[in-house]
CHARMM internal coordinates of N, CA and C (Angstrom, degrees):
IC EDIT
DIST 1 N 1 CA 1.4872
DIST 1 CA 1 C 1.5242
ANGL 1 N 1 CA 1 C 109.16
DIST 1 C 2 N 1.3070
ANGL 1 CA 1 C 2 N 114.92
DIHE 1 N 1 CA 1 C 2 N 132.38
DIST 2 N 2 CA 1.4686
ANGL 1 C 2 N 2 CA 120.41
DIHE 1 CA 1 C 2 N 2 CA -178.42
DIST 2 CA 2 C 1.5627
ANGL 2 N 2 CA 2 C 108.59
DIHE 1 C 2 N 2 CA 2 C -87.57
DIST 2 C 3 N 1.3168
ANGL 2 CA 2 C 3 N 114.55
DIHE 2 N 2 CA 2 C 3 N 118.21
DIST 3 N 3 CA 1.4758
ANGL 2 C 3 N 3 CA 119.56
DIHE 2 CA 2 C 3 N 3 CA -175.97
DIST 3 CA 3 C 1.4891
ANGL 3 N 3 CA 3 C 107.46
DIHE 2 C 3 N 3 CA 3 C -103.90
DIST 3 C 4 N 1.3314
ANGL 3 CA 3 C 4 N 120.08
DIHE 3 N 3 CA 3 C 4 N 93.88
DIST 4 N 4 CA 1.4337
ANGL 3 C 4 N 4 CA 125.95
DIHE 3 CA 3 C 4 N 4 CA 176.87
DIST 4 CA 4 C 1.5157
ANGL 4 N 4 CA 4 C 110.63
DIHE 3 C 4 N 4 CA 4 C -107.05
DIST 4 C 5 N 1.3396
ANGL 4 CA 4 C 5 N 117.64
DIHE 4 N 4 CA 4 C 5 N 36.85
DIST 5 N 5 CA 1.4226
ANGL 4 C 5 N 5 CA 121.16
DIHE 4 CA 4 C 5 N 5 CA -179.53
DIST 5 CA 5 C 1.4986
ANGL 5 N 5 CA 5 C 108.61
DIHE 4 C 5 N 5 CA 5 C -152.23
DIST 5 C 6 N 1.3484
ANGL 5 CA 5 C 6 N 115.12
DIHE 5 N 5 CA 5 C 6 N 160.83
DIST 6 N 6 CA 1.4304
ANGL 5 C 6 N 6 CA 126.68
DIHE 5 CA 5 C 6 N 6 CA 175.98
DIST 6 CA 6 C 1.5546
ANGL 6 N 6 CA 6 C 108.34
DIHE 5 C 6 N 6 CA 6 C -134.58
DIST 6 C 7 N 1.3181
ANGL 6 CA 6 C 7 N 115.62
DIHE 6 N 6 CA 6 C 7 N 157.77
DIST 7 N 7 CA 1.4903
ANGL 6 C 7 N 7 CA 120.62
DIHE 6 CA 6 C 7 N 7 CA 168.54
DIST 7 CA 7 C 1.4747
ANGL 7 N 7 CA 7 C 107.88
DIHE 6 C 7 N 7 CA 7 C -100.58
DIST 7 C 8 N 1.3900
ANGL 7 CA 7 C 8 N 115.31
DIHE 7 N 7 CA 7 C 8 N 136.69
DIST 8 N 8 CA 1.4225
ANGL 7 C 8 N 8 CA 120.37
DIHE 7 CA 7 C 8 N 8 CA 173.23
DIST 8 CA 8 C 1.5563
ANGL 8 N 8 CA 8 C 105.02
DIHE 7 C 8 N 8 CA 8 C -125.19
DIST 8 C 9 N 1.3180
ANGL 8 CA 8 C 9 N 115.13
DIHE 8 N 8 CA 8 C 9 N 144.17
DIST 9 N 9 CA 1.5070
ANGL 8 C 9 N 9 CA 117.54
DIHE 8 CA 8 C 9 N 9 CA 177.14
DIST 9 CA 9 C 1.4950
ANGL 9 N 9 CA 9 C 107.27
DIHE 8 C 9 N 9 CA 9 C -128.83
DIST 9 C 10 N 1.3367
ANGL 9 CA 9 C 10 N 113.05
DIHE 9 N 9 CA 9 C 10 N 146.63
DIST 10 N 10 CA 1.4421
ANGL 9 C 10 N 10 CA 121.51
DIHE 9 CA 9 C 10 N 10 CA -179.70
DIST 10 CA 10 C 1.5124
ANGL 10 N 10 CA 10 C 109.00
DIHE 9 C 10 N 10 CA 10 C -141.84
DIST 10 C 11 N 1.3030
ANGL 10 CA 10 C 11 N 118.08
DIHE 10 N 10 CA 10 C 11 N 129.70
DIST 11 N 11 CA 1.4754
ANGL 10 C 11 N 11 CA 122.43
DIHE 10 CA 10 C 11 N 11 CA 178.95
DIST 11 CA 11 C 1.5254
ANGL 11 N 11 CA 11 C 107.27
DIHE 10 C 11 N 11 CA 11 C -98.06
DIST 11 C 12 N 1.3395
ANGL 11 CA 11 C 12 N 115.78
DIHE 11 N 11 CA 11 C 12 N 125.03
DIST 12 N 12 CA 1.4489
ANGL 11 C 12 N 12 CA 123.09
DIHE 11 CA 11 C 12 N 12 CA 174.75
DIST 12 CA 12 C 1.5140
ANGL 12 N 12 CA 12 C 105.93
DIHE 11 C 12 N 12 CA 12 C -122.50
DIST 12 C 13 N 1.3176
ANGL 12 CA 12 C 13 N 117.84
DIHE 12 N 12 CA 12 C 13 N 111.07
DIST 13 N 13 CA 1.4086
ANGL 12 C 13 N 13 CA 121.24
DIHE 12 CA 12 C 13 N 13 CA -175.38
DIST 13 CA 13 C 1.5106
ANGL 13 N 13 CA 13 C 110.69
DIHE 12 C 13 N 13 CA 13 C 64.25
DIST 13 C 14 N 1.3384
ANGL 13 CA 13 C 14 N 118.93
DIHE 13 N 13 CA 13 C 14 N -124.49
DIST 14 N 14 CA 1.4393
ANGL 13 C 14 N 14 CA 122.35
DIHE 13 CA 13 C 14 N 14 CA 179.39
DIST 14 CA 14 C 1.5180
ANGL 14 N 14 CA 14 C 113.60
DIHE 13 C 14 N 14 CA 14 C -101.12
DIST 14 C 15 N 1.3484
ANGL 14 CA 14 C 15 N 115.46
DIHE 14 N 14 CA 14 C 15 N 9.41
DIST 15 N 15 CA 1.4444
ANGL 14 C 15 N 15 CA 121.39
DIHE 14 CA 14 C 15 N 15 CA -178.42
DIST 15 CA 15 C 1.5752
ANGL 15 N 15 CA 15 C 109.33
DIHE 14 C 15 N 15 CA 15 C -111.49
DIST 15 C 16 N 1.2905
ANGL 15 CA 15 C 16 N 115.51
DIHE 15 N 15 CA 15 C 16 N 132.43
DIST 16 N 16 CA 1.4458
ANGL 15 C 16 N 16 CA 120.10
DIHE 15 CA 15 C 16 N 16 CA 176.41
DIST 16 CA 16 C 1.5386
ANGL 16 N 16 CA 16 C 107.58
DIHE 15 C 16 N 16 CA 16 C -108.52
DIST 16 C 17 N 1.2876
ANGL 16 CA 16 C 17 N 117.58
DIHE 16 N 16 CA 16 C 17 N 126.67
DIST 17 N 17 CA 1.4198
ANGL 16 C 17 N 17 CA 124.96
DIHE 16 CA 16 C 17 N 17 CA 178.77
DIST 17 CA 17 C 1.5152
ANGL 17 N 17 CA 17 C 111.12
DIHE 16 C 17 N 17 CA 17 C -100.72
DIST 17 C 18 N 1.3145
ANGL 17 CA 17 C 18 N 120.08
DIHE 17 N 17 CA 17 C 18 N 125.97
DIST 18 N 18 CA 1.4034
ANGL 17 C 18 N 18 CA 123.51
DIHE 17 CA 17 C 18 N 18 CA 177.51
DIST 18 CA 18 C 1.5813
ANGL 18 N 18 CA 18 C 106.45
DIHE 17 C 18 N 18 CA 18 C -112.81
DIST 18 C 19 N 1.3160
ANGL 18 CA 18 C 19 N 115.28
DIHE 18 N 18 CA 18 C 19 N 122.13
DIST 19 N 19 CA 1.4690
ANGL 18 C 19 N 19 CA 121.22
DIHE 18 CA 18 C 19 N 19 CA -175.13
DIST 19 CA 19 C 1.5045
ANGL 19 N 19 CA 19 C 109.75
DIHE 18 C 19 N 19 CA 19 C -121.86
DIST 19 C 20 N 1.3121
ANGL 19 CA 19 C 20 N 113.39
DIHE 19 N 19 CA 19 C 20 N 134.39
DIST 20 N 20 CA 1.4997
ANGL 19 C 20 N 20 CA 119.63
DIHE 19 CA 19 C 20 N 20 CA 174.32
DIST 20 CA 20 C 1.5134
ANGL 20 N 20 CA 20 C 108.78
DIHE 19 C 20 N 20 CA 20 C -93.88
DIST 20 C 21 N 1.2593
ANGL 20 CA 20 C 21 N 115.41
DIHE 20 N 20 CA 20 C 21 N 117.29
DIST 21 N 21 CA 1.4924
ANGL 20 C 21 N 21 CA 119.20
DIHE 20 CA 20 C 21 N 21 CA -176.66
DIST 21 CA 21 C 1.5328
ANGL 21 N 21 CA 21 C 109.95
DIHE 20 C 21 N 21 CA 21 C -107.25
DIST 21 C 22 N 1.3464
ANGL 21 CA 21 C 22 N 115.89
DIHE 21 N 21 CA 21 C 22 N 123.34
DIST 22 N 22 CA 1.4835
ANGL 21 C 22 N 22 CA 120.18
DIHE 21 CA 21 C 22 N 22 CA -178.41
DIST 22 CA 22 C 1.5396
ANGL 22 N 22 CA 22 C 109.15
DIHE 21 C 22 N 22 CA 22 C -97.53
DIST 22 C 23 N 1.2823
ANGL 22 CA 22 C 23 N 115.33
DIHE 22 N 22 CA 22 C 23 N 149.57
DIST 23 N 23 CA 1.5022
ANGL 22 C 23 N 23 CA 120.81
DIHE 22 CA 22 C 23 N 23 CA 177.80
DIST 23 CA 23 C 1.5095
ANGL 23 N 23 CA 23 C 109.43
DIHE 22 C 23 N 23 CA 23 C -123.24
DIST 23 C 24 N 1.3548
ANGL 23 CA 23 C 24 N 113.51
DIHE 23 N 23 CA 23 C 24 N 144.60
DIST 24 N 24 CA 1.4311
ANGL 23 C 24 N 24 CA 121.26
DIHE 23 CA 23 C 24 N 24 CA 174.90
DIST 24 CA 24 C 1.4727
ANGL 24 N 24 CA 24 C 107.55
DIHE 23 C 24 N 24 CA 24 C -112.76
DIST 24 C 25 N 1.3131
ANGL 24 CA 24 C 25 N 120.86
DIHE 24 N 24 CA 24 C 25 N 108.35
DIST 25 N 25 CA 1.3856
ANGL 24 C 25 N 25 CA 123.35
DIHE 24 CA 24 C 25 N 25 CA -176.51
DIST 25 CA 25 C 1.5694
ANGL 25 N 25 CA 25 C 113.32
DIHE 24 C 25 N 25 CA 25 C -63.07
DIST 25 C 26 N 1.3544
ANGL 25 CA 25 C 26 N 117.14
DIHE 25 N 25 CA 25 C 26 N -19.32
DIST 26 N 26 CA 1.3911
ANGL 25 C 26 N 26 CA 119.83
DIHE 25 CA 25 C 26 N 26 CA 179.17
DIST 26 CA 26 C 1.5345
ANGL 26 N 26 CA 26 C 116.30
DIHE 25 C 26 N 26 CA 26 C -97.67
DIST 26 C 27 N 1.3306
ANGL 26 CA 26 C 27 N 114.37
DIHE 26 N 26 CA 26 C 27 N 7.81
DIST 27 N 27 CA 1.4621
ANGL 26 C 27 N 27 CA 121.48
DIHE 26 CA 26 C 27 N 27 CA -178.79
DIST 27 CA 27 C 1.5533
ANGL 27 N 27 CA 27 C 111.45
DIHE 26 C 27 N 27 CA 27 C -68.78
DIST 27 C 28 N 1.3133
ANGL 27 CA 27 C 28 N 114.47
DIHE 27 N 27 CA 27 C 28 N 141.25
DIST 28 N 28 CA 1.4904
ANGL 27 C 28 N 28 CA 116.67
DIHE 27 CA 27 C 28 N 28 CA 173.69
DIST 28 CA 28 C 1.5317
ANGL 28 N 28 CA 28 C 111.95
DIHE 27 C 28 N 28 CA 28 C -102.31
DIST 28 C 29 N 1.2974
ANGL 28 CA 28 C 29 N 117.71
DIHE 28 N 28 CA 28 C 29 N 0.26
DIST 29 N 29 CA 1.4852
ANGL 28 C 29 N 29 CA 124.21
DIHE 28 CA 28 C 29 N 29 CA -179.45
DIST 29 CA 29 C 1.5101
ANGL 29 N 29 CA 29 C 107.40
DIHE 28 C 29 N 29 CA 29 C -92.74
DIST 29 C 30 N 1.3174
ANGL 29 CA 29 C 30 N 117.32
DIHE 29 N 29 CA 29 C 30 N 130.77
DIST 30 N 30 CA 1.4858
ANGL 29 C 30 N 30 CA 122.00
DIHE 29 CA 29 C 30 N 30 CA 176.07
DIST 30 CA 30 C 1.5135
ANGL 30 N 30 CA 30 C 109.42
DIHE 29 C 30 N 30 CA 30 C -76.80
DIST 30 C 31 N 1.3245
ANGL 30 CA 30 C 31 N 116.76
DIHE 30 N 30 CA 30 C 31 N 163.82
DIST 31 N 31 CA 1.4562
ANGL 30 C 31 N 31 CA 121.35
DIHE 30 CA 30 C 31 N 31 CA 176.68
DIST 31 CA 31 C 1.5129
ANGL 31 N 31 CA 31 C 109.67
DIHE 30 C 31 N 31 CA 31 C -62.70
DIST 31 C 32 N 1.2838
ANGL 31 CA 31 C 32 N 116.81
DIHE 31 N 31 CA 31 C 32 N -36.95
DIST 32 N 32 CA 1.4859
ANGL 31 C 32 N 32 CA 121.08
DIHE 31 CA 31 C 32 N 32 CA 179.74
DIST 32 CA 32 C 1.5027
ANGL 32 N 32 CA 32 C 110.03
DIHE 31 C 32 N 32 CA 32 C -65.90
DIST 32 C 33 N 1.3333
ANGL 32 CA 32 C 33 N 118.64
DIHE 32 N 32 CA 32 C 33 N -41.98
DIST 33 N 33 CA 1.4915
ANGL 32 C 33 N 33 CA 122.21
DIHE 32 CA 32 C 33 N 33 CA 175.98
DIST 33 CA 33 C 1.5278
ANGL 33 N 33 CA 33 C 110.64
DIHE 32 C 33 N 33 CA 33 C -62.83
DIST 33 C 34 N 1.3216
ANGL 33 CA 33 C 34 N 115.98
DIHE 33 N 33 CA 33 C 34 N -43.35
DIST 34 N 34 CA 1.4514
ANGL 33 C 34 N 34 CA 120.65
DIHE 33 CA 33 C 34 N 34 CA -177.55
DIST 34 CA 34 C 1.5408
ANGL 34 N 34 CA 34 C 109.60
DIHE 33 C 34 N 34 CA 34 C -61.90
DIST 34 C 35 N 1.2954
ANGL 34 CA 34 C 35 N 117.69
DIHE 34 N 34 CA 34 C 35 N -51.04
DIST 35 N 35 CA 1.4688
ANGL 34 C 35 N 35 CA 122.86
DIHE 34 CA 34 C 35 N 35 CA -179.87
DIST 35 CA 35 C 1.5153
ANGL 35 N 35 CA 35 C 110.16
DIHE 34 C 35 N 35 CA 35 C -59.34
DIST 35 C 36 N 1.3137
ANGL 35 CA 35 C 36 N 117.32
DIHE 35 N 35 CA 35 C 36 N -44.43
DIST 36 N 36 CA 1.4695
ANGL 35 C 36 N 36 CA 122.59
DIHE 35 CA 35 C 36 N 36 CA 179.58
DIST 36 CA 36 C 1.5630
ANGL 36 N 36 CA 36 C 108.67
DIHE 35 C 36 N 36 CA 36 C -58.17
DIST 36 C 37 N 1.3684
ANGL 36 CA 36 C 37 N 115.26
DIHE 36 N 36 CA 36 C 37 N -46.99
DIST 37 N 37 CA 1.4613
ANGL 36 C 37 N 37 CA 121.55
DIHE 36 CA 36 C 37 N 37 CA -178.34
DIST 37 CA 37 C 1.5325
ANGL 37 N 37 CA 37 C 110.32
DIHE 36 C 37 N 37 CA 37 C -61.88
DIST 37 C 38 N 1.3655
ANGL 37 CA 37 C 38 N 116.03
DIHE 37 N 37 CA 37 C 38 N -44.52
DIST 38 N 38 CA 1.4858
ANGL 37 C 38 N 38 CA 118.30
DIHE 37 CA 37 C 38 N 38 CA -179.89
DIST 38 CA 38 C 1.5277
ANGL 38 N 38 CA 38 C 111.39
DIHE 37 C 38 N 38 CA 38 C -62.31
DIST 38 C 39 N 1.3116
ANGL 38 CA 38 C 39 N 115.44
DIHE 38 N 38 CA 38 C 39 N -43.64
DIST 39 N 39 CA 1.5293
ANGL 38 C 39 N 39 CA 118.38
DIHE 38 CA 38 C 39 N 39 CA 178.92
DIST 39 CA 39 C 1.5031
ANGL 39 N 39 CA 39 C 112.10
DIHE 38 C 39 N 39 CA 39 C -62.54
DIST 39 C 40 N 1.3363
ANGL 39 CA 39 C 40 N 116.17
DIHE 39 N 39 CA 39 C 40 N -42.00
DIST 40 N 40 CA 1.4886
ANGL 39 C 40 N 40 CA 117.88
DIHE 39 CA 39 C 40 N 40 CA -178.93
DIST 40 CA 40 C 1.5048
ANGL 40 N 40 CA 40 C 111.56
DIHE 39 C 40 N 40 CA 40 C -68.25
DIST 40 C 41 N 1.3291
ANGL 40 CA 40 C 41 N 116.48
DIHE 40 N 40 CA 40 C 41 N -34.32
DIST 41 N 41 CA 1.4886
ANGL 40 C 41 N 41 CA 118.29
DIHE 40 CA 40 C 41 N 41 CA -175.85
DIST 41 CA 41 C 1.5285
ANGL 41 N 41 CA 41 C 114.96
DIHE 40 C 41 N 41 CA 41 C -92.31
DIST 41 C 42 N 1.3087
ANGL 41 CA 41 C 42 N 116.53
DIHE 41 N 41 CA 41 C 42 N -4.76
DIST 42 N 42 CA 1.4777
ANGL 41 C 42 N 42 CA 120.31
DIHE 41 CA 41 C 42 N 42 CA 179.96
DIST 42 CA 42 C 1.5086
ANGL 42 N 42 CA 42 C 109.54
DIHE 41 C 42 N 42 CA 42 C -75.91
DIST 42 C 43 N 1.3172
ANGL 42 CA 42 C 43 N 115.78
DIHE 42 N 42 CA 42 C 43 N 126.32
DIST 43 N 43 CA 1.5155
ANGL 42 C 43 N 43 CA 118.50
DIHE 42 CA 42 C 43 N 43 CA -179.71
DIST 43 CA 43 C 1.5033
ANGL 43 N 43 CA 43 C 110.73
DIHE 42 C 43 N 43 CA 43 C -66.60
DIST 43 C 44 N 1.3103
ANGL 43 CA 43 C 44 N 117.02
DIHE 43 N 43 CA 43 C 44 N 133.87
DIST 44 N 44 CA 1.4686
ANGL 43 C 44 N 44 CA 121.33
DIHE 43 CA 43 C 44 N 44 CA 178.86
DIST 44 CA 44 C 1.4873
ANGL 44 N 44 CA 44 C 109.59
DIHE 43 C 44 N 44 CA 44 C -102.27
DIST 44 C 45 N 1.3272
ANGL 44 CA 44 C 45 N 116.42
DIHE 44 N 44 CA 44 C 45 N 148.51
DIST 45 N 45 CA 1.4824
ANGL 44 C 45 N 45 CA 122.64
DIHE 44 CA 44 C 45 N 45 CA -179.44
DIST 45 CA 45 C 1.5793
ANGL 45 N 45 CA 45 C 110.62
DIHE 44 C 45 N 45 CA 45 C -70.78
DIST 45 C 46 N 1.2866
ANGL 45 CA 45 C 46 N 119.72
DIHE 45 N 45 CA 45 C 46 N 139.57
DIST 46 N 46 CA 1.4255
ANGL 45 C 46 N 46 CA 125.28
DIHE 45 CA 45 C 46 N 46 CA 176.06
DIST 46 CA 46 C 1.5174
ANGL 46 N 46 CA 46 C 115.26
DIHE 45 C 46 N 46 CA 46 C 58.87
DIST 46 C 47 N 1.2826
ANGL 46 CA 46 C 47 N 117.83
DIHE 46 N 46 CA 46 C 47 N 34.44
DIST 47 N 47 CA 1.4907
ANGL 46 C 47 N 47 CA 124.34
DIHE 46 CA 46 C 47 N 47 CA -178.25
DIST 47 CA 47 C 1.5063
ANGL 47 N 47 CA 47 C 112.06
DIHE 46 C 47 N 47 CA 47 C 52.71
DIST 47 C 48 N 1.3173
ANGL 47 CA 47 C 48 N 118.96
DIHE 47 N 47 CA 47 C 48 N 39.91
DIST 48 N 48 CA 1.4173
ANGL 47 C 48 N 48 CA 123.11
DIHE 47 CA 47 C 48 N 48 CA 174.91
DIST 48 CA 48 C 1.5040
ANGL 48 N 48 CA 48 C 111.01
DIHE 47 C 48 N 48 CA 48 C -67.26
DIST 48 C 49 N 1.3193
ANGL 48 CA 48 C 49 N 115.97
DIHE 48 N 48 CA 48 C 49 N 156.03
DIST 49 N 49 CA 1.4432
ANGL 48 C 49 N 49 CA 121.38
DIHE 48 CA 48 C 49 N 49 CA 174.76
DIST 49 CA 49 C 1.4972
ANGL 49 N 49 CA 49 C 110.46
DIHE 48 C 49 N 49 CA 49 C -96.85
DIST 49 C 50 N 1.3417
ANGL 49 CA 49 C 50 N 122.23
DIHE 49 N 49 CA 49 C 50 N 134.60
DIST 50 N 50 CA 1.4340
ANGL 49 C 50 N 50 CA 124.33
DIHE 49 CA 49 C 50 N 50 CA -176.41
DIST 50 CA 50 C 1.5450
ANGL 50 N 50 CA 50 C 110.96
DIHE 49 C 50 N 50 CA 50 C -72.77
DIST 50 C 51 N 1.3251
ANGL 50 CA 50 C 51 N 118.21
DIHE 50 N 50 CA 50 C 51 N -17.05
DIST 51 N 51 CA 1.4432
ANGL 50 C 51 N 51 CA 120.44
DIHE 50 CA 50 C 51 N 51 CA 176.94
DIST 51 CA 51 C 1.5279
ANGL 51 N 51 CA 51 C 114.90
DIHE 50 C 51 N 51 CA 51 C 82.92
DIST 51 C 52 N 1.2988
ANGL 51 CA 51 C 52 N 116.67
DIHE 51 N 51 CA 51 C 52 N 8.40
DIST 52 N 52 CA 1.4624
ANGL 51 C 52 N 52 CA 120.79
DIHE 51 CA 51 C 52 N 52 CA -179.22
DIST 52 CA 52 C 1.4718
ANGL 52 N 52 CA 52 C 108.01
DIHE 51 C 52 N 52 CA 52 C -94.49
DIST 52 C 53 N 1.3225
ANGL 52 CA 52 C 53 N 118.08
DIHE 52 N 52 CA 52 C 53 N 128.53
DIST 53 N 53 CA 1.4828
ANGL 52 C 53 N 53 CA 121.84
DIHE 52 CA 52 C 53 N 53 CA -179.51
DIST 53 CA 53 C 1.5729
ANGL 53 N 53 CA 53 C 104.67
DIHE 52 C 53 N 53 CA 53 C -92.11
DIST 53 C 54 N 1.3242
ANGL 53 CA 53 C 54 N 112.51
DIHE 53 N 53 CA 53 C 54 N 111.52
DIST 54 N 54 CA 1.4925
ANGL 53 C 54 N 54 CA 116.56
DIHE 53 CA 53 C 54 N 54 CA -178.29
DIST 54 CA 54 C 1.4883
ANGL 54 N 54 CA 54 C 113.14
DIHE 53 C 54 N 54 CA 54 C -77.92
DIST 54 C 55 N 1.3010
ANGL 54 CA 54 C 55 N 122.11
DIHE 54 N 54 CA 54 C 55 N -11.76
DIST 55 N 55 CA 1.4475
ANGL 54 C 55 N 55 CA 122.50
DIHE 54 CA 54 C 55 N 55 CA -179.55
DIST 55 CA 55 C 1.4863
ANGL 55 N 55 CA 55 C 113.50
DIHE 54 C 55 N 55 CA 55 C -89.13
DIST 55 C 56 N 1.3679
ANGL 55 CA 55 C 56 N 117.95
DIHE 55 N 55 CA 55 C 56 N 2.92
DIST 56 N 56 CA 1.4822
ANGL 55 C 56 N 56 CA 117.74
DIHE 55 CA 55 C 56 N 56 CA -177.61
DIST 56 CA 56 C 1.5009
ANGL 56 N 56 CA 56 C 107.22
DIHE 55 C 56 N 56 CA 56 C -80.55
DIST 56 C 57 N 1.3633
ANGL 56 CA 56 C 57 N 116.63
DIHE 56 N 56 CA 56 C 57 N 145.18
DIST 57 N 57 CA 1.4318
ANGL 56 C 57 N 57 CA 120.87
DIHE 56 CA 56 C 57 N 57 CA 179.70
DIST 57 CA 57 C 1.5002
ANGL 57 N 57 CA 57 C 112.17
DIHE 56 C 57 N 57 CA 57 C -66.67
DIST 57 C 58 N 1.3553
ANGL 57 CA 57 C 58 N 116.71
DIHE 57 N 57 CA 57 C 58 N 141.80
DIST 58 N 58 CA 1.4578
ANGL 57 C 58 N 58 CA 122.02
DIHE 57 CA 57 C 58 N 58 CA 177.30
DIST 58 CA 58 C 1.5029
ANGL 58 N 58 CA 58 C 113.19
DIHE 57 C 58 N 58 CA 58 C -82.00
DIST 58 C 59 N 1.2996
ANGL 58 CA 58 C 59 N 118.88
DIHE 58 N 58 CA 58 C 59 N 143.41
DIST 59 N 59 CA 1.4716
ANGL 58 C 59 N 59 CA 121.04
DIHE 58 CA 58 C 59 N 59 CA 176.59
DIST 59 CA 59 C 1.4714
ANGL 59 N 59 CA 59 C 107.39
DIHE 58 C 59 N 59 CA 59 C -82.00
DIST 59 C 60 N 1.2852
ANGL 59 CA 59 C 60 N 116.29
DIHE 59 N 59 CA 59 C 60 N 145.82
DIST 60 N 60 CA 1.4788
ANGL 59 C 60 N 60 CA 122.24
DIHE 59 CA 59 C 60 N 60 CA 177.57
DIST 60 CA 60 C 1.5473
ANGL 60 N 60 CA 60 C 108.42
DIHE 59 C 60 N 60 CA 60 C -96.38
DIST 60 C 61 N 1.2683
ANGL 60 CA 60 C 61 N 115.79
DIHE 60 N 60 CA 60 C 61 N 149.22
DIST 61 N 61 CA 1.4538
ANGL 60 C 61 N 61 CA 122.10
DIHE 60 CA 60 C 61 N 61 CA 179.36
DIST 61 CA 61 C 1.5177
ANGL 61 N 61 CA 61 C 108.15
DIHE 60 C 61 N 61 CA 61 C -122.26
DIST 61 C 62 N 1.2813
ANGL 61 CA 61 C 62 N 114.03
DIHE 61 N 61 CA 61 C 62 N 139.35
DIST 62 N 62 CA 1.5014
ANGL 61 C 62 N 62 CA 117.15
DIHE 61 CA 61 C 62 N 62 CA 179.71
DIST 62 CA 62 C 1.5424
ANGL 62 N 62 CA 62 C 105.64
DIHE 61 C 62 N 62 CA 62 C -84.63
DIST 62 C 63 N 1.3111
ANGL 62 CA 62 C 63 N 114.93
DIHE 62 N 62 CA 62 C 63 N 147.35
DIST 63 N 63 CA 1.4548
ANGL 62 C 63 N 63 CA 122.61
DIHE 62 CA 62 C 63 N 63 CA -177.45
DIST 63 CA 63 C 1.4766
ANGL 63 N 63 CA 63 C 112.20
DIHE 62 C 63 N 63 CA 63 C -76.96
END
COOR INIT
IC SEED 1 N 1 CA 1 C
IC BUILD
């Protein structure tokens, strides 16, 4: 069985969230890029601004 996922859990208040996270070994997008994309594309209530400055330079990471 190919296991390309992990379970992560996070407790917020009295609720514990358990999330199954899948990985694509052939992906060219970093986790940071993916999270950034999700935040930018997520619809906000009442036309709120997410507060992320998209024109800021990205930090590079060594492999």
